C-alpha positions as CSV (number, residue, x, y, z in Angstrom):
1,M,42.8,48.4,110.4
2,T,44.4,48.2,106.9
3,I,46.6,45.7,108.1
4,I,44.3,43.6,109.5
5,A,41.9,44.1,105.9
6,I,44.8,42.6,104.2
7,V,45.6,39.8,106.1
8,L,42.1,39.2,105.8
9,G,41.7,39.0,102.0
10,I,44.8,37.2,101.7
11,A,43.2,34.7,103.5
12,G,40.0,35.1,101.6
13,L,41.9,34.3,98.1
14,G,43.7,31.6,99.8
15,V,40.1,30.1,100.8
16,G,39.0,30.8,97.1
17,F,41.6,29.2,95.5
18,A,41.8,26.1,98.2
19,I,37.6,25.9,97.5
20,G,38.5,26.2,93.7
21,W,40.6,23.8,93.1
22,I,39.1,20.9,95.3
23,F,35.7,21.5,92.7
24,R,38.1,21.6,89.4
25,Q,39.3,18.0,90.8
26,R,35.7,16.9,91.3
27,L,35.1,18.1,87.6
28,G,37.6,16.4,86.0
29,R,37.0,13.3,87.9
30,D,33.2,13.3,86.9
31,K,34.4,14.1,83.1
32,I,36.9,11.0,82.8
33,A,34.2,8.9,84.6
34,R,32.0,10.2,82.1
35,A,34.6,9.6,79.4
36,D,35.2,6.5,80.8
37,E,31.5,5.6,80.4
38,H,30.9,6.7,77.2
39,V,33.9,4.9,75.7
40,R,32.2,1.3,77.2
41,Q,29.3,1.8,75.3
42,I,30.9,2.8,72.1
43,V,33.1,-0.6,72.6
44,T,29.7,-2.5,73.4
45,E,28.1,-0.6,70.7
46,A,31.0,-1.6,68.2
47,K,31.0,-5.1,69.3
48,Q,27.4,-5.7,69.0
49,E,27.3,-4.1,65.6
50,A,30.2,-6.1,65.0
51,E,28.2,-8.9,65.8
52,S,25.3,-8.7,63.7
53,L,27.3,-8.2,60.5
54,K,28.7,-11.2,61.2
55,Q,25.4,-13.1,61.6
56,S,23.7,-11.4,58.7
57,R,27.3,-12.6,56.4
58,Q,27.2,-15.5,57.6
59,L,23.5,-15.6,56.4
60,E,24.5,-14.1,53.3
61,I,27.1,-16.9,52.3
62,R,24.9,-19.6,53.9
63,E,22.1,-18.4,51.3
64,E,24.7,-17.8,48.3
65,L,25.9,-21.6,48.8
66,F,22.3,-23.0,49.8
67,Q,21.5,-21.3,45.9
68,K,24.7,-22.4,44.4
69,R,24.4,-25.9,45.4
70,Q,20.3,-25.8,43.8
71,E,22.1,-24.2,40.9
72,L,24.8,-27.3,40.9
73,E,21.7,-29.7,41.7
74,Q,19.4,-28.4,38.6
75,E,22.1,-28.4,36.2
76,A,22.7,-31.8,37.1
77,N,19.3,-33.1,36.6
78,Q,19.0,-31.0,33.4
79,R,22.5,-32.8,32.0
80,F,21.0,-36.0,33.6
81,Q,17.9,-35.7,31.8
82,Q,19.9,-34.9,28.5
83,V,21.9,-37.8,29.1
84,Q,19.1,-40.2,29.8
85,K,16.7,-38.8,26.4
86,Q,20.2,-39.1,24.6
87,E,20.7,-43.0,25.9
88,S,16.6,-43.5,25.1
89,Q,17.9,-42.0,21.3
90,L,20.4,-44.0,21.1
91,A,18.5,-46.8,21.9
92,N,15.6,-46.2,19.5
93,R,18.5,-45.6,16.6
94,E,19.5,-48.9,18.0
95,M,16.7,-50.9,17.1
96,N,15.8,-48.9,14.3
97,L,19.0,-50.2,12.7
98,D,18.1,-53.6,13.9
99,R,14.9,-53.3,12.0
100,K,16.8,-51.8,9.0
101,V,19.5,-54.7,8.9
102,D,16.7,-57.3,9.0
103,L,14.8,-55.5,6.3
104,L,18.3,-55.5,4.3
105,N,19.1,-59.3,5.1
106,K,15.2,-60.1,3.9
107,K,15.3,-57.9,1.1
108,K,18.7,-59.5,0.3
109,Q,17.1,-63.1,0.5
110,E,14.1,-61.5,-1.7
111,L,16.8,-59.8,-4.4
112,S,18.5,-63.5,-4.4
113,Q,15.2,-65.4,-5.2
114,L,14.2,-63.0,-7.8
115,E,17.7,-62.9,-9.5
116,E,17.2,-67.0,-9.7
117,S,13.9,-66.7,-11.1
118,L,14.5,-63.8,-13.6
119,R,17.9,-66.4,-14.5
120,V,14.9,-69.2,-15.3
121,R,12.9,-66.9,-17.1
122,D,15.8,-65.4,-19.3
123,K,16.1,-69.2,-20.1
124,T,12.8,-69.9,-20.5
125,L,11.9,-66.5,-22.7
126,Q,15.7,-67.4,-24.5
127,L,13.9,-70.8,-25.7
128,Q,10.4,-69.7,-26.5
129,Q,12.2,-66.8,-28.6
130,Q,14.2,-69.7,-30.4
131,E,10.2,-71.3,-30.7
132,V,9.2,-67.9,-32.1
133,E,11.9,-67.3,-34.4
134,K,11.9,-71.1,-35.6
135,A,7.8,-70.4,-36.4
136,L,8.5,-67.1,-38.3
137,R,11.0,-68.4,-40.7
138,E,8.6,-71.4,-41.3
139,Q,5.6,-69.0,-41.5
140,N,7.7,-66.5,-43.9
141,A,8.5,-69.4,-45.9
142,R,5.0,-70.3,-46.3
143,L,4.2,-67.1,-47.0
144,E,6.8,-66.8,-50.0
145,Q,5.7,-69.8,-51.0
146,I,1.7,-68.7,-51.2
147,S,2.6,-65.2,-52.2
148,G,5.2,-65.2,-54.3
149,L,6.9,-62.5,-52.7
150,T,10.6,-61.6,-51.6
151,P,11.2,-61.0,-47.9
152,E,12.3,-57.7,-50.1
153,E,9.3,-57.2,-51.4
154,A,7.1,-58.1,-48.5
155,R,9.1,-56.0,-45.8
156,R,8.6,-52.9,-48.0
157,L,5.0,-53.6,-48.2
158,Q,4.8,-53.8,-44.8
159,L,6.3,-50.7,-44.6
160,N,4.3,-49.0,-47.0
161,N,1.2,-50.3,-44.3
162,V,3.0,-48.8,-41.4
163,F,3.8,-45.5,-43.2
164,E,0.0,-44.9,-44.1
165,Q,-1.6,-46.0,-40.8
166,A,1.3,-43.5,-39.1
167,K,-0.1,-40.3,-41.7
168,H,-3.8,-41.1,-40.8
169,E,-2.4,-40.8,-37.1
170,A,-0.5,-37.7,-37.9
171,A,-3.4,-36.2,-39.7
172,Q,-5.9,-36.8,-36.8
173,T,-3.5,-35.3,-34.3
174,V,-3.0,-32.3,-36.3
175,K,-6.4,-31.5,-36.8
176,E,-6.8,-32.5,-32.6
177,I,-3.8,-30.1,-32.1
178,K,-5.5,-27.5,-34.5
179,D,-9.2,-28.0,-33.1
180,R,-7.9,-27.1,-29.5
181,A,-5.5,-24.2,-31.0
182,R,-8.7,-22.7,-32.3
183,M,-11.0,-23.2,-28.8
184,E,-8.2,-21.4,-26.9
185,A,-7.8,-18.7,-29.5
186,N,-11.6,-18.1,-29.0
187,R,-11.7,-18.2,-25.4
188,E,-8.1,-16.0,-24.7
189,A,-9.8,-13.5,-27.4
190,K,-13.5,-13.6,-25.8
191,E,-11.6,-13.0,-22.5
192,I,-9.3,-10.2,-23.7
193,I,-12.2,-8.6,-25.1
194,V,-14.7,-8.3,-22.0
195,Q,-11.8,-7.5,-20.0
196,A,-11.4,-4.5,-22.2
197,I,-14.6,-3.8,-22.2
198,Q,-14.9,-3.6,-18.8
199,R,-12.0,-1.6,-18.3
200,T,-13.6,0.9,-20.7
201,A,-15.8,3.6,-19.2
202,I,-16.6,6.9,-21.9
203,S,-20.1,8.1,-21.6
204,H,-21.9,8.1,-25.3
205,V,-23.3,11.5,-26.5
206,V,-26.0,11.3,-28.5
207,E,-26.9,14.1,-30.7
208,S,-29.6,15.2,-33.1
209,T,-29.8,17.9,-35.9
210,V,-31.4,20.6,-33.6
211,S,-29.7,22.5,-31.1
212,I,-31.9,25.2,-28.3
213,V,-30.7,28.4,-27.1
214,R,-32.3,29.4,-23.8
215,L,-34.1,33.4,-24.5
216,P,-34.3,35.7,-20.6
217,N,-37.9,36.5,-21.9
218,D,-39.8,36.5,-25.0
219,D,-39.3,39.6,-25.7
220,M,-36.1,38.9,-26.9
221,K,-37.7,36.8,-30.2
222,G,-38.6,40.2,-31.4
223,R,-35.5,41.4,-31.0
224,I,-33.9,38.4,-32.7
225,I,-36.6,38.5,-35.5
226,G,-35.3,42.7,-36.1
227,R,-37.4,44.9,-38.2
228,E,-39.2,43.1,-41.4
229,G,-36.9,39.8,-40.4
230,R,-33.5,42.3,-41.6
231,N,-31.8,40.4,-38.3
232,I,-32.9,36.6,-38.7
233,R,-32.0,37.1,-42.1
234,S,-28.4,38.1,-41.8
235,F,-27.8,35.6,-38.7
236,E,-29.3,32.8,-41.4
237,G,-27.3,34.1,-44.1
238,T,-23.9,34.3,-41.9
239,T,-24.2,31.1,-40.4
240,G,-26.3,28.7,-42.8
241,I,-28.7,27.6,-39.9
242,E,-31.8,28.3,-39.9
243,V,-33.7,29.8,-37.0
244,L,-37.0,28.4,-36.0
245,I,-39.2,30.6,-33.8
246,D,-42.8,29.1,-32.8
247,D,-45.1,29.7,-30.1
248,T,-42.8,27.9,-27.0
249,P,-41.9,29.7,-24.1
250,E,-38.2,31.3,-23.7
251,M,-36.7,29.0,-26.5
252,V,-35.7,29.3,-30.2
253,M,-34.4,26.4,-31.9
254,L,-31.4,26.2,-34.6
255,S,-31.9,23.6,-37.4
256,G,-29.2,22.5,-39.6
257,F,-26.7,19.3,-41.2
258,D,-23.4,21.0,-40.3
259,P,-23.1,20.5,-36.5
260,I,-20.0,22.8,-36.7
261,R,-22.0,25.8,-38.0
262,R,-24.9,24.5,-35.8
263,E,-22.2,24.9,-32.9
264,V,-21.2,28.4,-34.2
265,A,-24.5,30.0,-34.6
266,K,-25.6,29.0,-31.2
267,L,-22.8,30.0,-29.2
268,A,-23.0,33.6,-31.8
269,L,-26.7,33.7,-30.5
270,E,-25.9,33.3,-27.3
271,K,-23.4,36.3,-27.0
272,L,-25.9,38.6,-28.8
273,I,-28.5,37.8,-26.3
274,T,-26.1,38.2,-23.6
275,D,-25.1,41.7,-25.3
276,G,-28.3,43.1,-25.9
277,R,-27.3,45.1,-29.5
278,I,-28.2,42.8,-32.2
279,H,-28.0,44.3,-35.4
280,P,-27.1,42.8,-38.8
281,G,-23.3,44.5,-38.3
282,R,-23.0,43.3,-35.2
283,I,-24.4,39.6,-35.9
284,E,-21.6,39.2,-38.2
285,E,-19.2,40.7,-36.0
286,V,-19.9,38.3,-33.5
287,I,-19.9,35.5,-36.0
288,E,-17.0,35.9,-37.2
289,K,-15.3,36.2,-33.8
290,T,-17.6,32.7,-32.7
291,R,-16.0,30.7,-35.8
292,E,-12.3,31.8,-34.4
293,E,-13.4,30.4,-31.0
294,V,-15.0,27.7,-31.9
295,E,-12.1,26.2,-34.2
296,E,-9.6,26.8,-30.9
297,L,-11.9,25.0,-29.3
298,M,-11.8,21.8,-31.7
299,R,-8.0,22.2,-31.4
300,E,-7.8,21.9,-27.6
301,A,-10.5,19.2,-28.3
302,G,-7.8,17.4,-30.2
303,E,-5.3,18.1,-28.0
304,Q,-7.5,16.9,-25.1
305,A,-7.9,13.8,-27.1
306,M,-4.4,13.1,-27.6
307,L,-4.0,13.2,-23.4
308,E,-6.3,10.7,-23.1
309,V,-5.2,8.8,-25.0
310,G,-1.8,9.0,-24.3
311,V,-0.7,9.6,-27.6
312,H,1.3,12.6,-28.9
313,G,3.3,14.2,-32.0
314,F,0.3,14.9,-34.7
315,H,0.5,17.8,-37.0
316,S,-1.1,20.3,-35.8
317,E,-3.6,20.0,-38.6
318,L,-4.6,16.5,-37.8
319,I,-5.2,17.9,-34.2
320,R,-7.6,20.6,-36.0
321,H,-9.3,17.7,-37.7
322,L,-9.4,15.5,-34.7
323,G,-11.1,18.2,-32.6
324,R,-13.7,18.4,-35.5
325,L,-15.2,15.5,-35.0
326,K,-16.1,16.5,-31.4
327,Y,-19.3,18.3,-33.7
328,H,-19.4,14.7,-35.8
329,T,-21.9,12.3,-35.2
330,R,-22.7,9.0,-37.1
331,M,-26.1,7.3,-36.0
332,G,-26.4,9.5,-33.1
333,Q,-23.1,9.0,-31.8
334,N,-20.1,11.3,-31.2
335,L,-17.2,10.4,-32.9
336,L,-14.7,12.4,-31.0
337,Q,-15.9,10.4,-28.1
338,H,-16.3,7.1,-30.2
339,S,-12.4,7.5,-31.2
340,I,-11.2,7.7,-27.9
341,E,-13.3,4.8,-26.8
342,T,-11.6,2.4,-29.9
343,A,-7.9,4.2,-29.0
344,I,-7.9,2.8,-25.1
345,L,-9.8,-0.7,-26.4
346,A,-7.4,-1.1,-29.0
347,G,-4.8,-0.3,-26.4
348,I,-5.9,-2.6,-24.0
349,I,-5.9,-5.6,-26.7
350,S,-3.0,-5.3,-28.1
351,A,-1.6,-4.9,-24.3
352,E,-3.0,-7.9,-23.8
353,L,-1.7,-10.1,-27.1
354,G,1.9,-8.4,-26.4
355,V,1.8,-6.2,-29.2
356,E,3.4,-2.7,-29.6
357,T,0.5,-0.2,-28.7
358,H,1.9,2.7,-29.6
359,W,0.9,2.8,-33.1
360,I,-2.1,1.2,-32.8
361,K,-3.4,3.6,-30.1
362,R,-2.6,6.6,-32.7
363,A,-4.3,4.6,-35.8
364,A,-7.3,3.8,-33.5
365,L,-7.4,7.6,-32.6
366,L,-7.5,8.7,-36.1
367,H,-9.5,6.4,-37.8
368,E,-12.1,8.1,-38.0
369,I,-10.8,11.6,-39.1
370,G,-12.1,11.3,-43.0
371,N,-15.4,12.6,-41.1
372,A,-14.0,15.8,-40.7
373,V,-12.8,16.2,-43.9
374,E,-15.1,18.1,-46.7
375,K,-15.9,16.2,-49.1
376,E,-14.2,17.5,-52.9
377,S,-14.5,14.0,-54.4
378,E,-16.1,11.1,-54.4
379,S,-13.5,9.0,-52.0
380,S,-14.9,7.3,-48.8
381,T,-14.7,8.7,-45.9
382,S,-12.0,6.0,-44.9
383,E,-9.8,6.6,-48.4
384,L,-10.0,10.8,-47.4
385,G,-8.5,10.1,-43.7
386,A,-5.7,7.8,-44.8
387,E,-4.8,10.7,-47.6
388,L,-5.0,12.8,-44.8
389,A,-2.7,11.3,-42.5
390,R,-0.2,10.1,-45.3
391,R,-0.1,13.5,-46.0
392,Y,0.5,14.7,-43.2
393,G,3.6,11.9,-42.1
394,E,1.6,9.0,-40.5
395,N,3.2,5.8,-41.4
396,E,1.7,2.8,-43.2
397,V,0.6,0.6,-40.0
398,V,-1.9,3.7,-39.3
399,E,-2.7,4.4,-42.9
400,N,-3.8,0.9,-43.2
401,A,-5.7,0.9,-40.4
402,I,-7.8,3.9,-41.1
403,L,-8.3,2.6,-44.7
404,F,-9.8,-0.8,-43.3
405,A,-10.5,-0.2,-40.2
406,N,-14.1,0.1,-40.8
407,N,-14.8,-2.8,-43.3
408,L,-12.5,-5.6,-42.5
409,Q,-14.3,-7.8,-44.6
410,R,-13.8,-5.9,-47.9
411,E,-12.2,-7.9,-51.0
412,G,-8.4,-7.5,-52.2
413,Q,-7.2,-5.7,-49.0
414,I,-4.3,-6.7,-47.1
415,L,-4.9,-6.4,-43.1
416,T,-2.1,-6.1,-40.7
417,A,-2.3,-7.3,-36.8
418,A,-2.9,-3.4,-36.2
419,T,-5.8,-2.6,-38.8
420,V,-7.4,-6.2,-37.3
421,I,-6.9,-4.6,-33.5
422,V,-8.2,-1.4,-34.5
423,G,-11.0,-2.8,-36.3
424,V,-12.2,-5.2,-33.6
425,A,-12.4,-1.8,-31.2
426,N,-14.2,-0.4,-33.8
427,E,-16.7,-2.8,-33.4
428,I,-17.3,-3.0,-30.0
429,S,-17.2,0.8,-29.5
430,I,-20.1,0.5,-31.9
431,S,-22.3,-2.1,-30.8
432,R,-22.0,-0.9,-26.9
433,P,-25.3,-0.6,-25.8
434,G,-26.7,3.0,-25.8
435,A,-23.8,4.0,-28.1
436,Q,-25.7,4.9,-31.6
437,K,-29.4,5.8,-31.8
438,E,-31.3,3.3,-33.6
439,M,-29.7,1.0,-30.2
440,L,-30.9,4.1,-28.0
441,A,-34.6,3.0,-27.3
442,N,-34.0,-0.7,-27.1
443,Y,-31.0,0.3,-24.7
444,F,-33.5,2.6,-22.4
445,Q,-36.3,0.0,-22.7
446,R,-33.7,-2.4,-21.2
447,M,-32.4,-0.2,-18.3
448,S,-36.3,0.4,-17.5
449,Q,-37.1,-3.2,-17.4
450,L,-34.2,-4.0,-15.3
451,E,-35.2,-1.6,-12.5
452,S,-38.6,-2.8,-13.1
453,I,-38.0,-5.9,-12.1
454,A,-36.1,-5.3,-8.5
455,N,-39.0,-2.8,-7.8
456,S,-41.1,-5.4,-7.8
457,F,-39.6,-6.9,-4.6
458,P,-41.4,-6.2,-1.1
459,G,-38.9,-4.0,0.9
460,V,-37.0,-2.0,-2.3
461,I,-36.6,1.7,-1.8
462,N,-34.8,2.6,-4.6
463,T,-32.9,0.7,-7.8
464,Y,-30.5,2.1,-10.0
465,A,-29.3,0.4,-13.4
466,L,-25.3,0.8,-14.0
467,Q,-22.7,0.9,-16.1
468,A,-24.7,0.4,-19.5
469,G,-26.9,-2.6,-17.2
470,R,-23.9,-4.6,-16.5
471,E,-24.7,-3.8,-12.5
472,I,-27.7,-3.4,-11.1
473,R,-27.8,-1.5,-7.0
474,V,-30.9,-2.0,-5.0
475,A,-31.5,0.1,-1.8
476,V,-33.6,-2.1,0.5
477,E,-35.6,-0.8,3.6
478,H,-33.4,-2.3,6.7
479,T,-36.2,-2.8,8.9
480,K,-38.3,-5.2,6.1
481,V,-34.8,-6.7,5.0
482,D,-32.4,-8.1,6.9
483,D,-29.0,-9.7,6.1
484,A,-30.3,-13.2,5.1
485,R,-33.1,-11.5,3.1
486,A,-30.7,-9.4,1.5
487,E,-28.6,-12.3,0.3
488,Q,-31.6,-14.5,-1.1
489,M,-33.5,-11.0,-2.7
490,A,-30.0,-11.0,-4.6
491,V,-30.5,-14.3,-6.0
492,D,-34.2,-13.9,-6.5
493,I,-33.5,-11.3,-8.4
494,A,-30.9,-12.3,-10.1
495,R,-32.9,-15.8,-11.3
496,K,-36.1,-13.2,-12.3
497,I,-33.8,-11.5,-14.5
498,Q,-32.3,-14.6,-16.2
499,D,-36.1,-16.0,-16.8
500,S,-37.4,-12.3,-17.9
501,M,-34.8,-10.7,-20.3
502,H,-32.0,-11.6,-23.0
503,Y,-28.9,-9.7,-22.6
504,P,-24.9,-10.3,-23.6
505,G,-22.6,-11.0,-21.1
506,Q,-24.0,-10.8,-17.1
507,I,-26.1,-8.8,-14.7
508,R,-24.3,-8.0,-11.4
509,V,-27.4,-7.7,-8.5
510,S,-25.5,-5.6,-5.7
511,I,-28.3,-5.3,-2.7
512,V,-27.3,-2.2,-0.3
513,R,-29.0,-2.4,3.3
514,Q,-28.0,0.7,5.8
515,Y,-29.5,1.8,8.9
516,R,-29.4,5.9,10.0
517,A,-29.9,7.5,13.2
518,V,-30.4,11.1,12.7
519,D,-30.7,13.4,15.5
520,Y,-30.6,17.2,15.5
521,A,-28.6,20.0,17.8
522,K,-30.7,22.9,18.5
């Protein structure tokens, strides 16, 4: 049994080996067949891809060749056009040259004809000149016989006549030149002065001899008077200012001719009212401290004036006296403001004339300083100011301007250019509208008349006279006055002002028309 099983097992192994070998052979043939098929497919795809690449490359090459051919053709066309253009230009130049050659030939012919005619004329003129000389010799001989003068005497007489005529003509020419120069000088001077006025905008302060002090209540009047009037007597005796107390509610007035004393009294009284302690000892203490404060204020005002004008280097006493002008007036015009304005005007005028401005502005700022000096002699304020300037190291230009700027017409004086410029600037500052008190009423009347004329037109809302009456600004209602009507209104207002008023210079009329939309966020 065992042998049979072994035999059967060996036989089964052989059969299985045979079957496996046969199956492997079949699998190998299938793989080879598939591999061959895959290889054939790859070769086919490679051929197709190569063919497509070949075709695409051929197309690219053809396209490049086509583009290059077009570029070459375009370049050839451009060159051809340029050549044609150049040929045309050459042809035109050739034609122009031909024309010029023809013109030159004609001109040569004309020149030859002119030369021939000139030769003929020259011969004719020579003959005529000979005849004229012969006639002159004959005429001179006759004149010598008639007049009995030698040729030298006749020549001298003729020269004298010519000389007199030339002198007369020269005198007329000189007169015309002087008249023209005078007219030009007047015109330029007016332009310089107008420009200086327009470029200066300093407000004028009109002062009086009375200062007002506001009170917190009427009970304060009794405290100022004091028991049996001892407080008010002490105050008036220390300050030199009269205290006016009447029925006017919550107000007292301080009256005095000295503006510095009046300023000290005003500031001291305001301090006493604020402090509440009013008695003779306290009054004297407060007034003394206030004097020191006013002195410091005057010094600061002098330094500020120097800064505004742009000058420096004054002696400390000159600065103090300059600051004192803050509390001095002449005909209602504040002298410190007047001095600053005069210095600015003088600087502008001198700059326009091409003159050194430093000393002129310095002299103009100090030209009223004599008004700040307490008079101890019969000398005028100009003489006191000049003496003060000389004492504190100012030069002769400044001294001369201070001495004569307020009176350029004084006889026997020697005026420098600086003095004349300062004097002119001083007159401009004095005569400006609104500068002095005597002109104030006319000034206000002119401003009111300007505004009344503008307000008489329909559609006007508000009217403002500005720049001392040199400009009037009119605000109109936009629903009643359109742009075209606004332009016509400006012309009408200007014409009515011309017909109704007399004024220096010109007045600018500005119409202001605007629309405003207003809403509120809630």
